[in-house]
C-alpha positions in Angstrom: 5.4 -1.7 14.2 6.0 -2.2 10.2 3.1 0.2 9.3 3.3 2.2 12.4 4.9 4.9 11.9 4.9 6.8 10.8 2.0 6.7 11.9 3.5 9.1 11.7 3.8 10.1 8.3 0.8 11.2 8.5 1.9 14.4 9.1 3.1 16.0 6.4 -0.2 16.3 5.3 -0.9 19.2 8.1 1.4 21.2 6.0 -1.7 21.7 4.2 -3.2 22.9 6.5 -1.2 25.8 6.4 -1.4 26.1 2.7 -5.1 25.2 1.5 -8.0 26.7 1.7 -10.7 25.5 -0.4 -13.8 23.8 -0.4 -13.5 21.2 -3.3 -11.0 18.0 -3.3 -7.4 18.6 -3.9 -4.6 16.6 -4.8 -0.4 17.2 -4.2 2.1 14.9 -4.2 4.7 15.0 -1.1 8.3 13.3 0.4 10.4 12.5 3.6 13.2 14.3 3.0 16.9 12.2 5.0 16.4 15.0 7.5 13.2 13.0 8.8 13.3 10.4 11.6 10.6 8.0 13.2 11.5 6.2 16.2 9.7 3.3 18.6 10.8 3.1 22.0 9.8 0.8 24.8 11.2 -0.7 27.2 11.5 -3.8 29.5 11.4 -4.4 33.3 15.6 -4.5 32.7 16.4 -2.1 30.0 14.8 -0.2 27.5 15.3 -0.2 23.8 14.5 1.9 20.5 13.6 1.3 16.9 14.5 3.5 14.4 12.9 3.4 10.6 15.3 3.2 7.8 13.2 6.6 6.1 15.3 6.3 2.6 12.4 2.9 2.5 10.1 6.4 2.3 12.0 8.2 -0.9 8.9 7.9 -3.0 6.2 11.0 -3.4 3.0 10.4 -1.9 -0.2 11.4 -3.2 -3.0 13.0 -1.1 -6.7 14.2 -1.7 -8.3 16.6 0.7 -10.7 19.2 1.1 -11.7 21.5 3.6 -14.5 20.9 6.3 -15.4 23.9 7.9 -12.3 24.5 9.8 -10.5 21.0 9.8 -9.4 19.2 6.4 -10.7 15.6 5.3 -8.7 13.2 4.0 -9.4 10.7 1.0 -6.1 9.5 -0.2 -3.3 10.3 2.3 -2.0 6.4 3.1 1.1 5.4 4.3 2.8 2.1 4.8 5.9 1.4 6.7 7.9 -1.9 6.0 8.4 -4.0 9.1 11.9 -5.3 8.4 12.8 -1.4 7.8 13.1 -0.9 11.7 16.7 -1.0 13.1 16.8 -1.8 17.1 20.1 -1.9 16.9 20.9 -5.6 17.8 20.1 -8.5 16.2 18.5 -10.3 18.8 16.0 -7.4 19.2 15.4 -7.0 15.8 14.6 -10.4 15.8 12.6 -10.0 18.5 10.5 -7.2 17.4 10.4 -8.6 14.0 8.3 -11.9 15.8 6.0 -9.6 17.6 5.0 -7.8 14.9 4.4 -10.9 12.9 6.4 -9.9 10.3 6.4 -13.1 8.0 2.4 -13.2 8.1 2.0 -9.1 8.2 5.1 -7.6 6.1 3.0 -3.9 6.4 1.7 -1.6 9.1 -0.5 1.0 7.6 -1.6 5.0 8.1 -4.1 6.9 7.2 -4.7 10.3 7.8 -8.7 10.9 8.3 -8.6 14.9 9.3 -6.8 17.5 10.8 -8.9 19.5 13.3 -8.7 23.6 14.0 -5.6 24.7 14.8 -5.3 25.2 18.4 -2.3 27.8 17.6 0.1 28.7 15.1 2.0 25.5 15.7 0.0 22.7 17.3 -3.1 21.0 15.8 -4.2 17.5 16.2 -4.9 15.3 13.3 -6.9 11.6 13.7 -5.0 8.6 12.0 -6.1 5.0 11.5 -3.1 2.8 12.4 -3.3 -1.5 11.0 -1.2 -3.2 12.4 -1.4 -7.3 12.3 -4.8 -7.0 10.1 -6.1 -4.4 13.1 -7.2 -1.1 12.9 -7.6 1.0 15.1 -8.2 5.3 15.9 -5.8 7.9 17.4 -6.0 11.5 17.9 -2.3 13.1 18.2 -1.1 16.2 18.7 1.6 17.6 16.7 3.8 20.4 16.2 4.2 22.4 13.3 6.9 24.3 11.7 6.4 26.2 8.6 10.2 26.4 7.1 11.3 28.3 4.0 10.9 25.4 1.3 9.6 22.6 3.8 7.8 21.7 7.1 8.5 20.3 10.3 6.1 18.0 11.8 7.0 16.7 15.2 4.9 14.7 17.7 4.4 11.6 20.2 2.4 8.8 20.2 1.4 6.3 22.5 0.1 3.0 21.9 -0.9 -0.3 23.8 0.4 -3.4 21.6 -2.4 -5.1 23.9 -4.7 -3.2 21.3 -3.4 -5.3 17.8 -3.9 -8.0 19.9 0.2 -8.3 20.1 2.5 -9.9 23.1 5.4 -8.9 24.2 8.1 -11.2 24.1 9.5 -13.1 27.3 13.3 -13.6 28.2 14.9 -16.1 30.5 12.0 -18.2 31.6 10.4 -15.2 32.1 11.8 -12.8 34.0 12.8 -10.2 31.7 9.3 -8.7 30.4 8.7 -6.2 27.6 6.3 -3.6 28.6 2.8 -3.4 26.3 3.5 0.2 26.5 5.8 1.9 23.6 6.2 5.3 22.2 6.5 6.3 18.5 8.6 9.8 18.3 8.5 11.5 14.7 10.2 14.1 13.6 9.4 14.9 9.7 10.4 17.0 7.1 8.0 17.4 4.6 8.5 18.9 1.4 5.4 19.6 -1.0 6.1 18.3 -5.0 
């Protein structure tokens, strides 16, 4: 899930939806604070697991270019890359399986491209279109996010369900196939975004 998430960081761009209304491309830098969280959750026929991303890996500012197209935002530079080795599932064995699932040796990064943000549902919710690339395979997703504008930052939250078979990934089987991990995972994110 290296690049996953994040997926999720694309969300910080959503803040610009509230702040800027120009027809020309604009560029700004944003970064995530240490309060941010990104967790991948899954389950097997025996138990559940969750893998938390080390947000300190995303301390560098991210450059974003965007413009208004009608009532929507279009992005040309809003790409986030996640290191698959920066997920911690809480147990050495699960970490090993997780990295094997994501083929970390061959594909050490997961990329998330923010494509657009659609017109708002209300003052705090809107849809974003993203493209997630895992193991060299890219898939588009439409994600509903909640945005809360605070004093100096934005809180962006959402949930993205994924089917790992869409990326031609096979979940690990344990104990001669008696323990099977589900193809379905969920990415939960709560990102605190500051415009630089």
